C-alpha positions as CSV (number, residue, x, y, z in Angstrom):
1,M,-12.2,-5.6,-24.2
2,S,-11.1,-2.8,-22.3
3,K,-8.6,-3.3,-19.7
4,K,-10.0,-3.2,-15.9
5,I,-8.5,-1.0,-13.5
6,F,-9.2,-1.8,-9.7
7,L,-9.5,0.5,-6.9
8,C,-8.4,0.5,-3.1
9,A,-8.5,2.9,-0.5
10,I,-7.1,3.5,2.7
11,S,-8.2,4.1,6.2
12,N,-5.3,5.0,8.5
13,I,-6.7,3.6,11.7
14,S,-4.2,4.3,14.1
15,S,-1.4,6.9,13.3
16,G,2.1,8.7,14.0
17,H,3.0,6.6,17.0
18,C,6.0,4.5,15.3
19,L,9.4,4.2,17.0
20,E,11.1,2.4,14.0
21,D,13.7,4.8,12.2
22,C,12.2,4.6,8.4
23,R,14.0,7.5,6.9
24,F,11.1,7.9,4.5
25,C,8.0,7.7,6.8
26,T,6.5,10.7,8.4
27,Q,4.8,8.1,10.9
28,S,8.0,7.6,13.0
29,V,7.9,9.8,16.0
30,R,11.7,10.3,15.5
31,Y,11.1,12.8,12.6
32,G,7.9,15.1,14.2
33,A,6.5,15.3,10.9
34,T,3.2,17.5,11.3
35,I,0.7,14.7,11.1
36,D,-2.0,13.8,12.8
37,R,-1.7,11.2,15.5
38,F,-4.0,9.2,17.1
39,Y,-4.0,5.4,18.7
40,H,-7.3,4.4,17.6
41,K,-9.6,5.6,14.8
42,P,-13.5,5.4,16.1
43,V,-14.9,2.0,14.3
44,E,-17.5,3.9,13.3
45,T,-15.9,6.2,11.2
46,I,-14.2,3.6,9.6
47,V,-17.2,1.4,8.5
48,E,-18.2,5.7,7.0
49,E,-15.1,5.5,5.7
50,A,-15.3,2.0,4.1
51,K,-19.1,2.7,2.9
52,A,-18.0,5.9,1.0
53,A,-15.1,4.0,-0.7
54,R,-17.4,1.4,-1.8
55,E,-19.7,4.1,-3.3
56,R,-16.6,5.5,-5.4
57,S,-16.4,1.7,-6.7
58,A,-13.2,0.8,-4.3
59,V,-13.1,-3.0,-4.1
60,G,-10.4,-2.8,-1.4
61,F,-10.2,-1.4,1.6
62,C,-6.9,-1.4,3.7
63,L,-7.1,-0.8,7.5
64,V,-3.5,0.2,8.4
65,T,-1.7,1.3,11.7
66,A,1.5,2.4,12.8
67,G,4.1,0.8,14.4
68,K,6.7,-2.2,13.7
69,G,4.0,-4.9,14.2
70,L,1.0,-6.3,15.6
71,D,0.8,-6.5,19.5
72,E,-2.5,-8.1,21.2
73,K,-4.0,-4.7,21.6
74,T,-3.4,-3.8,17.9
75,L,-4.7,-7.3,16.8
76,R,-8.2,-6.7,18.6
77,F,-8.6,-3.6,17.4
78,V,-8.0,-4.3,13.7
79,C,-10.5,-7.4,13.9
80,E,-13.0,-5.5,15.7
81,A,-12.8,-3.0,12.5
82,A,-12.6,-5.9,10.1
83,E,-15.6,-7.7,11.3
84,A,-17.8,-4.2,11.4
85,V,-16.8,-3.1,7.9
86,K,-17.5,-6.7,6.5
87,K,-20.9,-6.5,7.9
88,A,-21.5,-3.4,6.6
89,V,-19.7,-3.7,3.5
90,P,-19.6,-7.0,2.6
91,E,-18.1,-7.0,-1.0
92,L,-15.4,-5.2,0.2
93,N,-11.8,-6.8,0.1
94,I,-10.4,-6.0,3.8
95,I,-6.7,-5.5,3.5
96,A,-4.8,-5.3,6.6
97,C,-1.6,-3.5,7.0
98,N,-0.2,-3.7,10.2
99,G,3.8,-4.5,10.4
100,T,5.7,-7.5,11.3
101,A,3.0,-10.4,11.9
102,D,3.2,-14.1,12.7
103,L,1.0,-17.2,11.9
104,A,-1.2,-17.1,14.3
105,Q,-1.8,-13.5,14.3
106,L,-2.5,-13.4,10.7
107,R,-4.7,-16.7,10.8
108,I,-6.9,-14.6,13.6
109,L,-7.0,-11.4,11.0
110,R,-8.1,-14.1,8.5
111,D,-10.9,-15.4,10.7
112,H,-12.2,-12.0,11.3
113,G,-12.7,-11.1,7.8
114,V,-9.8,-10.1,6.5
115,G,-8.9,-11.4,3.0
116,S,-5.2,-9.8,2.1
117,Y,-2.4,-8.9,4.4
118,N,0.0,-5.9,2.9
119,H,3.5,-5.9,3.8
120,N,5.9,-3.8,1.8
121,L,9.7,-5.0,1.4
122,E,10.3,-1.3,0.6
123,T,13.6,-1.8,-1.1
124,S,16.1,-4.3,-1.7
125,E,17.8,-6.2,0.3
126,R,21.3,-4.7,0.1
127,F,20.2,-0.8,0.1
128,Y,17.8,-1.8,2.9
129,P,20.3,-0.8,5.5
130,E,20.5,2.8,4.0
131,I,16.6,3.7,4.9
132,C,16.2,1.3,8.2
133,T,18.3,0.3,11.2
134,T,15.7,-0.6,13.8
135,H,14.5,-3.5,12.2
136,G,16.1,-6.0,9.2
137,W,14.8,-6.6,5.6
138,Q,14.5,-10.3,6.3
139,E,12.1,-9.9,9.3
140,R,9.8,-8.3,6.2
141,Y,10.5,-11.0,3.8
142,E,9.4,-13.8,6.5
143,T,6.0,-11.8,7.3
144,C,5.4,-12.2,3.8
145,E,6.0,-15.4,3.8
146,N,3.7,-16.3,6.9
147,V,0.7,-14.1,5.0
148,K,1.0,-17.0,2.6
149,K,0.7,-19.7,4.8
150,A,-2.4,-18.1,6.6
151,E,-3.9,-18.7,3.3
152,L,-4.4,-14.9,3.1
153,N,-3.7,-12.8,-0.4
154,L,-0.1,-11.2,-0.3
155,C,0.0,-7.7,-1.3
156,T,3.8,-6.6,-1.4
157,G,5.6,-3.9,-3.2
158,G,7.9,-1.1,-2.3
159,I,9.1,2.4,-3.1
160,F,11.3,3.9,-5.5
161,G,13.0,7.1,-5.4
162,L,14.5,6.6,-2.2
163,G,18.1,7.3,-3.4
164,E,18.6,3.7,-4.5
165,P,20.6,2.9,-7.8
166,M,18.9,1.1,-10.4
167,E,20.1,-2.6,-9.7
168,E,18.6,-2.2,-6.5
169,R,15.5,-1.4,-8.1
170,I,15.8,-4.7,-9.8
171,A,16.9,-6.2,-7.1
172,L,13.6,-5.2,-5.1
173,L,11.4,-6.5,-7.8
174,E,12.8,-9.7,-8.4
175,A,12.5,-10.2,-4.4
176,V,8.9,-9.2,-5.0
177,A,8.0,-11.9,-7.6
178,S,10.0,-14.5,-5.6
179,L,7.1,-14.4,-3.3
180,E,4.8,-14.4,-5.8
181,P,2.2,-11.8,-4.3
182,V,-1.5,-11.4,-5.7
183,S,-0.9,-7.5,-5.8
184,V,2.1,-5.3,-6.0
185,P,1.7,-1.6,-4.3
186,I,4.3,0.5,-6.2
187,N,5.2,3.8,-4.4
188,F,7.1,6.8,-5.1
189,Y,8.7,8.7,-2.3
190,H,7.1,11.7,-1.4
191,P,9.6,13.9,0.1
192,N,8.9,16.0,3.6
193,E,11.2,18.6,5.0
194,A,10.9,16.8,8.2
195,L,12.7,13.6,6.8
196,P,16.4,13.3,7.1
197,L,16.2,11.3,3.7
198,E,17.3,13.3,0.9
199,G,15.4,11.3,-1.7
200,K,13.6,13.7,-4.8
201,T,10.9,13.2,-6.6
202,L,11.4,10.9,-9.8
203,P,11.5,12.6,-13.0
204,I,8.1,11.7,-14.8
205,E,10.0,9.3,-17.5
206,E,11.7,7.3,-15.2
207,A,8.8,6.6,-12.9
208,L,7.4,5.1,-15.9
209,E,10.0,3.2,-17.0
210,M,10.0,2.0,-13.5
211,I,6.4,1.0,-13.9
212,R,7.6,-0.8,-17.0
213,L,10.1,-2.6,-15.4
214,A,7.5,-4.1,-12.8
215,R,5.6,-5.5,-15.1
216,R,8.3,-7.0,-17.1
217,I,9.4,-8.5,-13.9
218,L,5.7,-9.4,-12.4
219,P,3.7,-10.3,-15.4
220,K,1.0,-11.8,-14.0
221,Q,0.9,-9.4,-10.8
222,R,-1.7,-6.7,-10.2
223,L,0.5,-3.4,-10.1
224,M,-1.2,-0.6,-8.0
225,I,0.3,2.9,-8.2
226,A,-0.1,4.3,-4.8
227,G,1.8,6.8,-2.7
228,G,3.2,9.7,-4.6
229,R,0.9,9.4,-7.5
230,Q,0.0,12.8,-7.7
231,V,3.3,14.2,-6.7
232,T,4.8,12.2,-9.3
233,F,3.0,11.8,-12.2
234,K,0.6,15.2,-11.8
235,E,-1.6,15.7,-15.0
236,R,0.3,12.8,-16.5
237,D,-1.0,9.8,-14.2
238,R,-3.1,8.2,-16.6
239,E,0.1,7.0,-18.5
240,I,0.7,4.6,-15.6
241,F,-1.7,2.3,-17.4
242,A,-0.3,1.8,-20.8
243,A,2.7,1.7,-18.8
244,G,1.5,-1.5,-17.3
245,A,-0.2,-0.6,-13.7
246,D,-3.9,-1.9,-13.8
247,A,-4.7,-0.6,-10.2
248,I,-4.5,2.5,-7.9
249,V,-5.2,4.2,-4.5
250,I,-8.1,6.5,-4.5
251,G,-8.7,9.5,-1.7
252,D,-6.4,10.0,0.8
253,Y,-3.1,8.1,1.5
254,L,-1.6,7.9,5.1
255,T,-0.4,11.3,5.7
256,T,-0.8,13.2,2.6
257,S,-3.8,13.8,0.5
258,G,-4.9,12.3,-2.6
259,S,-6.9,13.5,-5.6
260,D,-10.7,13.4,-6.1
261,P,-12.1,10.0,-6.5
262,M,-14.3,11.5,-8.9
263,R,-11.5,13.1,-11.1
264,D,-9.7,9.4,-11.2
265,H,-12.9,7.9,-12.1
266,R,-13.1,10.7,-15.2
267,M,-9.3,10.2,-15.8
268,I,-10.0,6.1,-15.9
269,R,-12.7,6.3,-18.1
270,D,-11.0,9.3,-20.6
271,A,-7.6,7.0,-21.0
272,G,-10.1,4.5,-22.2
273,Y,-10.1,2.3,-19.4
274,E,-13.1,0.5,-17.1
275,I,-12.9,0.5,-13.2
276,A,-13.3,-3.1,-12.0
277,A,-16.5,-4.1,-10.1
278,D,-15.2,-6.5,-7.8
279,C,-11.7,-7.6,-6.7
280,H,-12.0,-10.9,-8.7
281,E,-12.2,-9.6,-11.8
282,H,-9.4,-10.0,-14.5
């Protein structure tokens, strides 16, 4: 039986007005990157994006907001969007990605149709002060623990290529493993001239080795290659699956363009894999 590849799509539903100083992120208002900035995408638009994602075989649909965490207004908006998407496309697993969240907020999301919550650790605890000073790594870890207490599926991962040494990459993956998530998004840094971070695009062989390392440390988790796939792997991205990945993000990312989903479908099939029909397949 051929390996199943899971597809996920992202909807940036509130963009570009984050006050935090994460040095890798174009959503921060501090760096003035040229991106679309808006507070609330119309719910009808979000639903149309969800329908399109499902037509392109996505099994997960992630509702992402910019900002440190959930406040009351954002929570209401995400709940409204999640309910509308669930009603229109019931077979999609809805993932919320809204920063720091407490147990009560996460339970409210769950009650409005959200099935998973994504909150990345980003890097190791030791290296974290190099990339962000406005909030701590431990706060991220605690949100991930809250996700599990709220009985939501946890998605947590990080970014490679921020200038971190190898021992900090291993420390990140071990911290992720300690949380026993369902899904692990692996991002590769996509440099932007507006950002203060020097980080470079990782060489393809090094990036593939990081996926192999992630698979060794996380043998049971779904490994999703997310941001930076095109800029890092270019035309060799089919090799990510042999290295251990079994999920990708299709379509556009938060503030950067992705590849044509139909091109990704062909790439997966040409590499000898099947596209998963729903998020519960093995």
